C-alpha positions in Angstrom: 100.6 106.5 91.0 102.4 104.3 88.5 103.0 100.6 88.8 106.0 98.4 87.7 106.8 94.8 88.1 109.0 93.9 91.0 112.5 92.9 89.9 113.1 90.2 92.4 110.3 88.1 93.9 109.5 84.6 94.8 106.2 82.8 95.7 105.6 82.1 99.4 105.8 78.5 100.4 102.0 78.1 100.9 101.1 79.4 97.4 97.5 80.7 96.9 95.5 81.3 100.1 91.8 81.7 100.5 91.3 84.3 103.3 87.6 84.8 103.0 84.9 82.9 101.1 85.6 83.7 97.5 88.6 85.9 98.3 92.1 84.5 97.7 95.6 86.0 97.6 98.9 84.8 96.1 101.6 86.0 98.5 105.1 86.6 97.2 108.3 87.7 98.9 110.0 90.6 97.3 113.5 91.9 97.8 113.8 95.6 98.7 116.7 97.8 99.7 115.6 97.4 103.3 115.2 93.6 103.2 112.6 90.9 102.3 108.9 91.4 102.7 105.9 89.3 101.9 103.2 91.1 99.9 100.1 90.6 97.8 98.7 93.3 95.5 95.3 93.0 94.0 94.9 93.5 90.2 93.6 96.6 88.5 94.4 100.3 88.3 93.6 103.2 90.6 94.4 104.2 94.2 96.1 101.7 96.5 95.0 101.0 100.1 97.8 99.4 102.1 96.8 97.3 105.2 98.8 97.0 108.4 97.8 94.0 110.4 97.7 93.5 114.1 99.3 91.1 116.5 99.2 87.3 115.8 98.5 88.3 112.2 100.1 88.3 108.8 99.3 88.8 105.2 96.1 86.7 105.5 94.8 88.8 108.4 95.8 91.9 106.6 93.7 91.1 103.5 90.7 90.0 105.5 90.8 93.3 107.4 90.8 95.5 104.3 88.7 93.4 102.0 85.7 95.7 102.7 87.3 98.2 100.3 88.1 95.7 97.5 85.5 97.2 95.1 86.9 100.7 95.3 90.7 100.3 95.8 93.6 98.2 94.9 94.6 96.3 98.1 98.2 96.0 99.2 98.5 93.3 101.9 101.7 92.5 103.7 103.2 90.5 106.5 105.1 92.7 109.0 108.6 91.5 110.1 108.5 88.4 112.2 105.2 87.3 110.6 104.9 84.4 108.1 107.2 85.1 105.2 108.8 88.3 106.3 111.9 87.7 108.4 112.2 89.7 111.6 115.6 90.9 110.4 113.8 93.0 107.8 112.8 95.4 110.5 112.7 94.7 114.2 112.3 98.4 115.3 109.3 100.6 114.7 111.2 102.9 112.4 112.8 100.0 110.5 109.5 98.4 109.8 107.9 101.6 108.3 111.0 102.2 106.2 110.6 98.6 104.9 107.0 99.5 103.9 108.3 102.5 102.0 111.0 100.4 100.3 108.3 97.9 99.3 106.4 100.8 97.6 109.6 101.8 95.8 110.0 98.2 94.5 106.4 98.0 93.4 106.5 101.4 91.7 103.8 102.9 93.9 104.1 106.6 94.8 101.5 107.0 97.5 99.0 104.9 99.3 96.2 105.2 101.8 96.9 103.2 105.0 94.5 101.2 107.1 95.6 99.7 110.4 94.0 97.4 112.9 94.9 96.9 116.6 98.7 96.5 117.2 99.3 97.7 113.6 98.5 101.2 114.9 102.0 102.3 115.9 103.3 101.3 112.5 100.6 103.1 110.6 101.0 106.3 112.7 104.7 106.1 112.4 104.6 105.5 108.7 102.4 108.7 108.3 104.9 110.7 110.5 108.1 109.3 108.9 107.0 109.1 105.3 104.4 111.9 104.8 105.1 112.0 101.0 104.0 108.4 100.6 100.6 108.6 102.3 97.4 110.4 101.2 95.0 109.2 103.9 95.0 107.2 107.1 92.2 105.1 108.6 92.8 103.3 111.9 90.4 100.7 113.5 90.7 100.1 117.2 94.4 100.8 116.9 97.1 101.3 119.5 98.4 104.8 119.7 100.7 104.5 122.7 101.7 102.1 125.5 100.1 98.7 125.2 100.4 95.5 127.1 98.1 92.4 127.3 94.7 93.5 128.5 93.3 92.4 131.9 90.8 90.2 130.0 93.7 88.1 128.6 94.1 85.8 131.6 96.0 82.5 131.6 93.2 80.6 129.8 92.9 83.2 127.1 96.7 83.3 126.6 96.8 79.5 126.4 94.1 79.6 123.7 95.5 82.5 121.6 99.2 82.2 122.1 99.8 78.6 121.3 99.3 76.2 118.4 97.4 73.7 120.6 95.1 76.5 121.8 94.5 77.7 118.3 93.6 74.2 117.1 91.1 74.0 119.9 89.7 77.3 118.8 89.4 76.2 115.2 87.4 73.1 116.4 85.1 75.3 118.4 84.3 77.4 115.3 82.7 74.3 113.8 81.3 72.3 116.7 80.3 75.1 119.1 80.2 78.4 117.2 78.2 80.2 120.0 80.8 79.2 122.6 83.6 80.2 120.2 82.2 83.7 119.5 81.3 84.2 123.2 85.0 83.5 124.1 86.1 86.1 121.6 83.8 88.7 123.1 84.8 87.8 126.6 88.4 88.6 125.8 87.8 91.6 123.6 84.8 93.5 124.9 83.3 95.0 128.1 79.8 93.6 127.8 77.0 93.1 130.2 75.1 89.8 129.9 72.4 91.5 127.9 75.0 93.1 125.6 76.8 89.8 125.2 73.5 88.0 124.1 72.7 90.8 121.7 76.0 90.8 120.0 76.3 87.0 120.1 72.9 86.7 118.4 73.9 89.2 115.8 77.1 87.4 114.8 75.5 84.0 114.7 72.7 85.3 112.4 74.7 87.6 110.1 76.6 85.5 107.5 79.2 88.3 106.8 80.0 88.9 110.5 80.1 85.2 111.3 82.4 84.5 108.3 84.7 87.3 109.3 85.2 86.4 112.9 85.9 82.8 111.9 88.3 83.9 109.2 90.0 86.4 111.6 90.7 83.7 114.2 92.0 81.3 111.5 94.5 84.0 110.4 96.2 83.7 113.8 97.1 80.0 113.1 99.7 78.6 113.1 101.0 80.7 115.9 104.7 79.5 115.6 105.0 81.4 112.3 103.7 84.5 113.9 105.3 84.2 117.3 108.5 86.3 116.6 106.4 89.2 115.2 103.9 89.1 118.1 106.6 89.1 120.7 108.5 91.8 118.9 105.3 93.9 118.8 104.9 93.6 122.5 108.5 94.6 123.1 107.9 97.7 121.1 104.5 98.8 122.5 105.6 98.2 126.1 108.3 100.9 125.6 105.9 103.5 124.1 104.3 106.4 126.0 102.4 108.4 123.4 103.2 108.4 119.7 103.8 111.9 118.4 100.6 111.7 116.2 100.3 115.5 116.2 103.0 115.4 113.5 100.7 113.6 111.1 99.7 115.8 108.2 97.5 113.6 106.0 93.7 113.4 106.5 92.9 110.8 109.2 89.8 108.9 110.2 89.9 107.2 113.6 87.4 104.4 114.2 87.0 102.8 117.7 84.6 100.7 119.7 83.3 102.2 122.9 83.4 98.8 124.7 86.8 97.6 123.3 88.5 95.7 126.2 91.7 95.0 124.2 92.8 98.4 122.8 90.9 100.9 125.0 88.8 103.7 123.5 91.4 106.1 125.0 93.8 105.1 122.3 91.4 106.3 119.6 90.4 109.4 121.6 94.1 110.4 121.9 94.8 110.0 118.2 91.6 111.9 117.3 92.3 114.8 119.7 96.0 115.2 118.6 95.8 114.7 114.8 94.9 118.1 113.3 91.4 118.0 111.6 91.0 114.2 112.2 87.6 112.7 111.8 86.2 110.0 114.0 83.6 107.2 114.2 82.9 105.8 117.7 81.0 102.6 117.4 78.5 102.2 120.3 78.9 99.0 122.2 81.8 98.2 119.9 84.2 95.3 120.7 87.8 95.1 119.5 86.5 93.8 116.1 83.5 96.1 115.9 84.5 97.5 112.5 83.6 94.0 111.1 81.2 92.2 113.6 78.9 94.9 115.0 75.3 95.8 113.9 76.8 99.2 112.8 79.8 97.7 110.9 78.4 98.1 107.4 77.6 101.7 108.1 81.1 102.3 109.5 82.7 100.6 106.5 80.7 102.7 104.1 81.7 105.9 106.0 85.4 104.8 105.8 85.1 104.2 102.0 83.4 107.6 101.5 86.1 109.3 103.5 88.9 107.7 101.4 87.1 108.5 98.1 86.6 112.1 99.2 90.3 112.5 100.1 91.5 110.9 97.0 89.4 113.1 94.8 91.0 116.1 96.4 94.4 114.4 96.0 94.2 114.1 92.2 92.2 117.3 91.5 
């Protein structure tokens, strides 16, 4: 899995970004045969884990999502078309986006990667595995879309105002500092099917666990400003509203499907469908898991350790 310097690249306009406490990236835009794409590749040698972010995201959200594996893998973060520094013209369709990812690997001199997706990144991760089987050695999906998707019933007018506008995002950012309990409760209300008791239990956990609290705050901040993520988010919705079921049965690489049982955004069914249709797939169902349960649940660390163990095991077989 050799590496080479990209021939044509330029720094993103915002330079170095801190995405988590003590974790920074330096995004750059590279030219590929399929168009421009914004990427960040961590230093070092060894196997590469490529992240595919969800809706309202970008390269910052991508790195935050895959940072759990930073000690064991090189991390390739990117902005999908329509997000931040990657123009929508680089790949508006599902197929064009995954071909862009493959072209980025060509430019970076990377033969094969493991892929990790979150939420609305699912269709792109699954399609990458189907369309470019020679470029992927393992797939891990966390609460990821595997078929038709539209805004969940929990995303009412107030939630949409908060999450799908710059003014709402600013309000959310203020809440993270002045009223962290109200902020986190709002997240769970929109992304989990919780009883009052479950809500209190998970709220207490996040407020008292520094890693979980840091992640949920960071994750929400990676959705701002919305105007630089709007084109990509709307394009994602246009794509997922036309899907029925992705032909995930065509996936040949080892796959691990992670999903929360109480996810109100991307329902557990999406995870079940992928698990049941990908040959020899493995699974982790996180009990009482919200949409972000891989990072902000009492069982998150255990799930992350299992995911890393899965990737290490597959890679050892890959190179043996």
